[in-house]
N, C-alpha and C positions, 0 to 999 in steps of 0.2 A: 463359357461364352466359346462357341466354334469358329477357330479363325480358319482363311484360306490363304496361301502366300505363293507368289510367283517364282518360281525357279527355272531358270535356263528355258525361260519360256513358256514351261509349263506350271501348270495351276495345281497347288499340292494341297492337300487338308481332307476332313478338318483335323484341327488338333487342339487342343486347350490354352487355357492363358498361361499355365504351368509349361507346357510344352513349348510353345510360342517362346518365351524368354528362356528357355535352356538351348533352343534352336540360334537365339542371337548369343547368348555367354560362348557358345560352343562355334560361333564364328559361321554358321552355314547360312544364316541372314545377315543382313545389317539394317543400317537406319533407314536406308533407300529401299531395302526390299518393300515389292507393293502387296499387302494384304488386305485381306476383305473380310468380314463379319455378317450375320443377316440383319443385323441393324444398322448397317451401312448404305448409303446409294450410289456408291463410287469406290472404286480401289485406291486406295492410297499411300505412301511412303510409311513405314512402321512409328517412325519419329511423329508423324501425323495423329495416325490411328490411333496412338496410346494417349491421345484427347490434350496434348499439350500446347498443340496448336490448330485444331480441327478447323476447316474453313467453316463460315455460318452456311445455312442450305440455300440451295439453288433458288433463287425468286422466281415466280411462275413469269414464263415470258407472254403468256397470253393476255389481252388485255382484259380488264373486266368487262368491257363493253360486249365482248365475244363471247364470253364464257358460255361454254354449253350446256345445254340444258337436259334433263333426263333421256329426251328421246333424240340429242342430234351429238353427235361425235365428229366435228370437226377436226380436222388433221393437223397437227403444226405443220407451221411451214420451213422451221430450222431444218437442218440437216442430222441426222443420229451418229454417233460412234458405235463402230459395230461393236467395238471392244468395251465400252464401260457404258453404252446405252444411255450417254446423256445426249439432251439436244443441244446445239452450238448454230451460231450463224455459218451459212456455207463458206465464206470467206478463213475459216476457223478449222476447217476438215481439211485434210489433204487425202487421194486415193492411194491407199497400198493394195496393191493384190486383188483390185477392182472392190476392196472396202474402202467408205471413208471411216478415217481415223482422225480423234484430236489430236493436238499436240502433247500433251500431257501422258498419253497413252503411245505416241509415236516412238520411243526407246524400247519397250517393250513388243512391241510390233516388228520393229526392224529385227530384233535380237532371235525371233522365230522365223523370219525371212531367212537370217542368213544363215542359219541352223538346220534350212530346208523343211523347216513344219507348215502347217497351213495356218493362214489366219482365220482365227478364230471369230465368230458372230458373237458381241455381246458376251464377254467374258466365258468361251466355251461354248456357242451356239451357232449352228450352222440350219442351211435349209437343204433340203434334197426332194425336189418336187415341191407337193405342197404338205412334205412332212418335217418336223424339226428333227434336229438329230444334236444329241448332247450326251453327257455322262452323268452317272449318279452324284448326288450333291451339288453339280452346278448350279450356282446362284445366277439367276433369273435377272434382266435388267429392270429398273423399274418403271414398266410399263405394264398395262393390262395385256394379258393374253390376248382376250376375246373381244378389245374393239382398239387397242394399240394407244391410250389414253393413259395419262400419266396414274400410276398405283400408289404416289404420294406415302412412299417406303414399305406398302405393305406388302406380305409374303405369305401365301398359303402355303403350308405344306404338303405334297399328297406323296403318297407311298403306292405304287404302280406296280401292277406283274404284269407277266406274259410267260404263256408257252408254247409251242409250234401247236398250232391249229388240228392236226393229226391226232393228237390225243384226244379231242372231242368224239372220236371213234367209239372211246369207251361210254359215252351216252347211249350206245345199243345196247352196252351189256348191263349195266346199273350205273342209276346215278350215284350212289356210294361209292363202286368201285372207282369213277371218274373224279370223284371230289378227292380222293384219297391218292388218287397218281397225278392230279393237278397240284395238289399241295405239296410232292415231292419233287417235279419236277420245274414247276414255274421257277421264275426269274425276277427279281424283286430289281427297283429303282427307287430313291426318293429324290423330289426335287422339290423345290422354293419357287412357287411361280406368282406374277404378281397380278392382282385384280384392282380396280378401281370400285370406287364407293358403290358404283351403280349395279355390277356385276357380283359384288360381293352381297348386295340386298338381295338379288334375283336369287342367289343360291341360298341364303338362309329361306327365304320363302320357299321355294322350292322343298326342303329338308323338312318345311313343317307340314306342310301339303302333303308331304309322303307321309311322315310319320301319323297324320292324321287321319290317312287312307288307310293304313295299316292297323291302327290300332282299334279304329272303327267298324274297319272291316272284321276284325278278328273279333268284336265285341258282339255284332251284329249276327256273326256265323253262328258264336256260342248260343246266343240267346234262340237261335232258329232253332239249334240241336236240342236245346230242353224243350222249346213249346210244341216241336214237330212241326214247323212250318218250312216245308219246303221252298217256298217262292221266297222268303226272307232270308234263307241260307243264299239263295242267287246275288241277291244284294248285297250280302256281306262278301261275296268271292270276289264281286264285280269292284266292289270298294275297295279292298285290299290290293286287286291288279291294280287298279286305276291308281292308288298310291304309291305302287312301285315303280310302276313306267313313268308316272309324273315327274318321279324323285329322278329316274335313272337318265331320262332327257334333259330336264331344265337344272337340274344340280349336277351335271357332270361338269367337269373344266376340264381335263385331258384325259387321254388315251393311251398306253401303250400297243402300237402296233407290230415291235419286234425289240426284243433286247437281246443282242450278242456282243458277246464280251464285255468290254465297258461300257459299248455304245446304246444306245436308248432311241428307237424310231419314235416318235407323238405325235397323235394327231390333235385334234380340237383346238389349233392355234388359228387365229385369225390370219386372211391375207396379208394385212398391212403390217400386220408383228412381220409375218414371214419374209416379205420383200426387202425387209432392214437389213436382213441376215445376208452372210455371204454365200453363196452355193460351193455346197461340200462336192 
């Protein structure tokens, strides 16, 4: 199990179960230290996260009569804590450094402000214009990045890469040279994003269509080569390209627009999700 923990207003991790126990024994963390792992929907004190007194899952705040259909995405009326990403009635939130914070997250945020650090959005996320800014391995809040609806605990691990656009000039020389250079200079980030059931299904369908198009196109192209039918080869290539393009457009979740140091700039996140994050 990979754990993250808060230390002097900063998020540290991931660490293993054994390493977390060693930190406790060494006195570097205590039973009140906030911790989180990918199976949790919220940051909790160590003593609770170990399963001794875990609170029950938060009930849905949306009445059954107004439950969204697959074609509707009404926005919740409650406010959202910019630290833990959970929804609360407006009277249970306070404003700290232009961000809404719940009572449970207030001490950690005040500690950050006292140390001169910026107030994070939902466990280490900010917005910069229409881009999301975070760092690798930061856990996303329990909301879909595509429609801002509850993700119900689901997280999709995405490994994203980026390199300076100037390296695309190597394509003018040779595709193979570009591929080798890109593999060497590219930077990598790992993010765990939330997706609702509707967008998870959309992604699965896009991947299926992509594979059907690619494999079908290859099969038709090979058949055309054997039979010598040039027109059939055109159909095969068209099917292959359709599958690739469909998968890239419909199956894409997020994309890195820049990785600099520890910071990662991400596109593909909906406006509603971004609007609930503090501006960097």
